[in-house]
N, C-alpha and C positions, 0 to 999 in steps of 0.2 A: 583790381582791389588792393593788392599788394603794393603796387607802385604808388598808388593814391595814398595809402597808409603811410608809406615812407615820406612822402612829400609832406603830409600834414605833421607828422613828428618833427621834420626839419624846420617847417614854419614855425611851430610851437616852440622850438628851442631858440629860433631867432628872436621871436617874441619875448621870450624870458630874457633874453640877454638885453634887449632893448629896455625893459623895466629896470634891470640892474644898471644899465650904462646912464639911464636919466638921472640918477642921484649923483653923478660926477660932472654934470653940466656939459659944457660944449666939448670938452676933452673926451668925455665918456661917449657922447654921440658920435663924434668923429671916428673914435676907435671902433664902435659898433657898426658904423657905416662901412668901414674897411671889411669887417667880418662879413656883412650882408652882401657886399660886392663880390667877394669871393664865392659866395653861394649861389647867388641870383642866376648866373648862366646855367648851372646844373639843374636848378629848380625849374627854370624856364624850359629847358631842353627836355627833361623828363615829364614835365607837365604836358608839353606838346605831344610827346611821344605817347603818353597815356591816352590822350585824346584822339590819337591815330593821325597826327601831324608830325612828320619827320623832317629834319633839316638835312640839307645836303652837307658835304665836307666843308665847303666854303662858308656856309652859314654858321657851322659849329665853330669854325676857326675864328670868324668875325665876333662871335660872342666872346670868346676867350680873349681876344686882343682888345676889345672895349673894355671889358671887366678889368684886365691888367692896368690899362690906362687910367681907368677911374681910380683904381687902387692906388696908383702912384700918385695921382692928383690928391687924393685924400691923405696920403701920407705926408705930402709937403704941407698941406694945410694943418695937419696935426702938430707938425714939428713948429710951424710958425705960431700956432696958438700957445704951445708949450713954452714958448720964449717970452710970453706975455708974464711978467713977474707977479702980477696980481692974480691971474688965473692959475698959474702954476703953484703959487702958494695956497691957494684955496684948494686945489686938486690935492696937494700933498697933505694938507691937514684933513681932508676928508679921508684920505687913504689911511692916515695914521690913527684916526678915530675909529675906523672900521676894524683895525687890527687890534687896537688896545682894549683892554678891558676896563670897563668904567665902574664896574660894581666892586664892593669890598669882597675880599676872599671869604668864601663860606667855610663853616666848620666842616672838617673833614669826617665822613662817616667810615666805619669799618668796611665797608663793601666797596669803596670807590676804587677805581683802577685807572691806570695811566698806560698808554700804549708806548712801549719802548723798543728800540731798534736793535736789541743785543741777543735774540734767539740764537742758539747754536747753529741752526739750520739755515740762518740767513733771513727767515722771516721775522716779523714784528711779534712781540710777546705782550700780553696783557698782564701786568703786574699789580698785585693788590698792595695799595697804599698802607694796608694796615700791617705790613711786614714789621716785625720787632727786632729782626737780627741786626746788629750793630754793623755799620759799614766798616769795611777792612781799609779804609783810606787812612793814611797817616795824618795825625792831628795837624801838622804843619800844612799838609796839602789841603785839608778840609778848611783851615783858616784862610788859606789863599783862594780857594773857590769862593768863599763868602765875600771876600774882599773886592771882587770883580763887579759886583751888583751895585747899583746906585739909583738915585731918584730920577736920573735923567735916561736911564736905560731900561733896567728891569728892577723893580723894588721887590726884593724877596722878602716873603713874610713867613715862610715854612719851608723846612728842609726834611727830606724823608730818605732814610738809608735804604739803599738797594744793592745788595751784593758788594761789588768793588766800586760802585758809583753812588751818586746821589740824585734825588729829584728835588727841584727847588720850585715852589709855588710862589705866586706874587702877581705884580701888575706890570704889564708891558707899558713902557712910556715912550714910545716913538714908533718908527717904521721898523717892521719886523726884520728886513734884510739888513739895515743900518745897524740896529740893536744887536742882532746876532753875530755880526762881524766885529763890532766893537768888544762884545763879552769874549769871543773866541781869541781876539788879539790880546787882551788882557790876561786871559787864562794861559796862552802860550808864553806870554812875557813871564809869568810868575812860575809856571810848571813845564815849560818847554813843551815836547811832543808827547807827553805822557798820558794825556786825556784828550777826549773829543767832546764838544758841546754841542748839544741839540736843541732847537727851539721848536716845540710840537704843540699840539693842542690837547687838552685834557678832554677825552670824549665825554666824560660825565658832567663836568661844569661848563664845557665849551670854552675853556679860558687857556691862554698860553702857560705852559710851564716850560722850565729849562731842565735838561737832563744831561748830566756829566758822566761819561763812562770812561774807563781806562782804555788806552790805545791797544792793549793786548787783545781786546775783543774786536779788532778790525777784521773786516772779511778776509778770509785765508785765501792765499794765492793758489793757482792750479797746480795739483800734485802731478807726479810723473804718471801715475796710473790713469790720471783723467787725460792727460796728453795722448797717452797710448790709445785710450778709449775713443777720444776725438779723431785720431788719425784712422783707427779702423772704421768708425762710422763714415768718414770721408770717402774712404775706398768703397764701402758698400754702396754710398750713394751714387758714386760714378757708375758702379755696376748696375743699379736699378734704373739709373737714367737711360743707359743702353738698352736695358730690357723694355723700358717703357717705349723708346723709339723703335724697337723691333715689333712690340705689339701694335703700335699705331700703323705699321706697314704690313701687319698680318702674319708675322712669324715670331718664334720664341727665340731670342737672342742666347739665352742660355743652353738652348737645344741645338742651336746652329751658331756657335761663335765665329765660324769662318766668314760670317755675313757682317762682320762688325763694320766694314766700311760703310755699309748701308745705314748704320745707325748713328755714325759720328756726327754728322752735321745737326741732327735733331738734339742728340745728347749734349752736344756743345752749346746749343742755344739754351737748353734748360740750365746747364751749369753756368752760364754767363748770367742769367737772371739771378741765381742763388748767390753767386760771386758778387754781383752789384749790390744786392741786399746787405750781405755781411760786410762788405768794404765800406758802404755807407755808415753802418753802425759805428765801425771802428775810426772812421775819420772825424765823426761828431764826438765820439768819446776821447780821442786824442786831443781834439780842440778843448775840450773841457777838463783834460787831464784826469780822465777816468779810466781805470784798468778793466778790460773785459777778459772773460775766459775764452778759450778757443771755441768755435762753434761746434756743437755737438748735432750733427745733422741726423734727421729722421728719414731714413731711406723707405721707399715704398715703390713697388713696382707699377702701381696704377697711374702715377703721375710723376715718378722719379723721386721726388722727396716732398715732405711736408714742410720744409724749411729747417730751422736749426734752433736748438735751445742755446742760448748765450747768457752766462751769468755776469752780473755787475759785481766786480770785486773791489770797488772802492766806495767810500761814503760820497754821496751826490750833494753838491752845494745846495741846491733848492729843486723844486718840482720842475722848473722850466728846463733844467739840465736833463731830468728824467725824460721829459717830453721830446726834447731835440734828439737824444739818443735813440728812443723807441721809434720816433717817427721817421727818422732818416732811411732806416732799412725799407719799409714799405714804400716810402716815396721813390727810392732809387729803382727798386724791383717793379714797382707799378709803371713808372715812366717808361723803363726799358720794355716792359711787356706789351704796353699800349703801342709803342712804336713798332715793335715786332709785328703785332697784330695788324695794325694799319698798313704797314709795308707789305705784309703777306696779303692782305685783302686786295691792295692795289695791284699786286702781281698775279692775282688768281685769275684763271680762265677755265673753261670747260675741259681743257686738256691738262690741267694740272695734277699733281701726284695723287692727292686725296680726292675721292669723290665722297662727300658728305651728305647724308640726307638732311634736307632743309629743316626738318623738325628739330634736329639737334641744336639748331641756334635758338630754340625757345628755352634752352636750359639757363641762359643767363640775360638778365635785362640789359646789362651794360654791353655785352657782346653783340646781342641781338640789335641794339641800337646803333653801334658803330657798323655791323655788317649791313644793316638796311641802308645806311647813309652811302656806304661805297658800293655795295653790290646791286642796290635796288631791286628791281623786279626779278633778278636771278633767283632771290629767295623764295619765289613762287613756284619754282621747278622742283620736281622731286628729289633730285640730286644736285648739288653745287660742287663745282670743281674749286679746290682752295689749295693754295701754296703751303708747303710744310712750315713756314713762318707763322701762318694763322694758328695752327695747332700749338706751336711753342709759345707764342704770346698768350694764348688762352690758357695753357697750363701754367704759365707765369703768373697771369692774374689770379687764378684759383689759388695758387701757394700763398700769393701776397694777402688775398683775401682771407684765407684761413689763419694766417698770422696776426691779422687785424681783428680777429674775434675778441670782444671785450671782456676777456677772462684772465685772472691770475697775473702770471709774468710773461704772457704772450704780448707781442708789440701792442696789440689793442687794449690789453688789460693794463699795460703800463701807461698808455696815453690816457685812458679814462682815469686812472689814479692820479696822473700829473694834474689834469684839467679840473676834474671834479672832486677829487679828494677820495680817501680810502673807504669811506662808508658806501659811496656810490659804487665803487670798483668792487666791493664785496657783493653787493646786490647783482651787478651785471655779471660777475662770475657765476653766481648761482643760476641766474636766468639763462645765460649761455649754456650751461650744462643741462638744463632742463630742455632748451630748445634743441640741442644736439641729441638728447635722448629721444625726443619725438621725431626728429629728422632721420634716426637710424631705422625707424619703421619702413622707410622707403629707400634709404642709401646707407648701406652698411659702412661706408667710410665715415659717416657722422659718429658712429659709436667708437670706432677706432680712435678718433681724433678726441672724444669725450674721455676715453681712458687715458689718453696722454696727458690731458689737461689735469685729470683728477689725481694721478699719480706723480706727475713731474712738474706741473705748472700751476697748481691750484693757489699756492701762497701768493700774497701780494708782494711787491717790491719792497726792500726795507725803506724805513722812512728817511727822508733826506735831513741833513743838517738843519736846513731851515724849511719847515712843513707849512709855515703860515703864508709865506708869500705866494700868491697864485699867478700862474702864467699869464701872459698879456692876451688881449682879445685876438690878436693874430694867430697866436697858436691855438687859441679856442676854436677859431674858425677853420684852421687847417684840420683839427681833430674832427670836427664835425663833418668835414669834407671827407676825410678818410674813412670815417665810420659809414657815411652814406654810400660811397663807392664800393666799400666792403659788401654792403647788403646789396647793392645793384648788381654786384658780380656773382654773389651766390644765389640769389633769389631768381627763380624762373618766371617767364612770362606766363600769364594765364592763357588758356586756350582761346577765349573770346579775344583778349586783346591781340594775340598773335595772329588771330584771323583777321582781324581789322587792318592790322599792319602788312598783311600779306607775307607772312613769314611761315613757311610750310606749305607743301604742295597739296 
C-alpha cells in the first residue's frame, strides 16, 4: 500500500507539471517530457515491484539506458525548437507575463508584511510594512537607489523604510532574472559594493518587490570557535564510524580498541560516502562562487553519522543555485552508496562475513528491490550471506535519505524550497516533524533526528537575490526523483508484499 501511495503521488505531480507545461506550448511540453522520461523507469520499476514482478539487473540497466537516450534526444529537440525565433519570442513573452504584475499596486494596509533576508540568525524575517522609523540611509544613497528604477525594468510606486535598508513596491516590467541583474548593476555603478539588491515576492499581495540592504548585513564567515567545533565533531565522527563497524561485527570498539584493524575497512567505507557528499556540495558551491561553512558532522554510534550541517555563507544568485548546491551532496553520496551496495551484493555468497536474517531486507523498499534483483531466491532462505560492502552501501543510503527529508535547511528542505518555494517548504517542514514524531513510536532514531531538525535545522534557507525565477523542469524532475528515492529508502516493505516477492524465510 505504501509503495502504491508513493507511485500515485509521483504520477499526480507529473500530471500537475503537464498542466503547467501546456501553457508554454511546444517548448513547455518538450521540457515536461524530459522530466517524465527521467521518472518513468523508476515508476515502471516500482509499479512492477509492487505487483510482484521484478526485473533482473540487466533489465533495470536497460531501462536506465533507454531513459537516458530518450532524454538526450528530447534535449536536442528542445534546443532546436528554442532556436525558432517566433517560438522563442512567444515563450519569452509568456514567461515575462507570468512573472510581471499586471494589476495596479493596492493601497498598503497596516498589517501587510514582506519577507526579508536579513535576520541576524541567517533566517528570513517577516517585517511589518507599517514601520514608521526613518531609514538611516544617507539622502544621496536613497536618491541613487530611486534612480535605478525605470519603466522598462521595475516601475517603483512606493518605498518603505526598513532599518538600514529600503523596500520598494511597484510593477515588474520584464523577465525577473534580467531585471534583477540590470538593477543590481545600476546600483553597483552608483553605490559600489555597499548594498545588496533582492527581488522577492510580497507574500500578502503575491507581487514582486525590491529590497535593498547594506552589505554589512551579509552572512558572517565562520569564526575560530566554529572551526574548532567542526574539527572536534569530525574527530568524533571518525570514532563513531569505528564503533559502528565494531557493532556490525559483534563487538564494542571503545571496549576493545586493540581490534581497530577489524573496523578500518567498514569505517573507511562510511567516511568515503560522507566525504563524497560534502565534496560535491563544495564543488558546486565553488562553481557558483558561494562560500560554505565547514561541515559540522553529527556523530552517532548506530550508523556512524547522520551527515553534516553545512551553512551557506553567501547570498545566492537565484533558486537554481540553491538547488544545485543542495542536490549535489545527496546525488554524490547516493551514487557511491548504490555502487557499493550493488558491488557488495554481487560479491556476496553463503560464506560471506555477515550472515543477515532475510527479514532485515524488508526494512527498505529500495534495498529490497536491488537485493531481489541480484540475489534472487537466496532471500527466501532464513539467513543470507552478504559482503561488508552491502552494509556500508545500505548505511550510506540511509544517511543520504535522512538528509533528503524535506525539512528546514536539510538538503531535502533546501531542494523543496528551491523548486516549490518557501510556503511549500514551511508546510513540508512541519509535516516532516509530525511524521518523525509518529515514527519515533517504533524507531527511537526518528525522535533523535526530529530534535536535531527542531533545534538546529528548522529555519528555511535565506532568500536568494532573485527569488522569482523558478528552476527549470530538469531540476524539478531531479528533485522529484531524489524525494522519491528517499521515501523508497526509508519506507519498509509491507509483510504481504514481502511475502509475494519471496523476501524473508
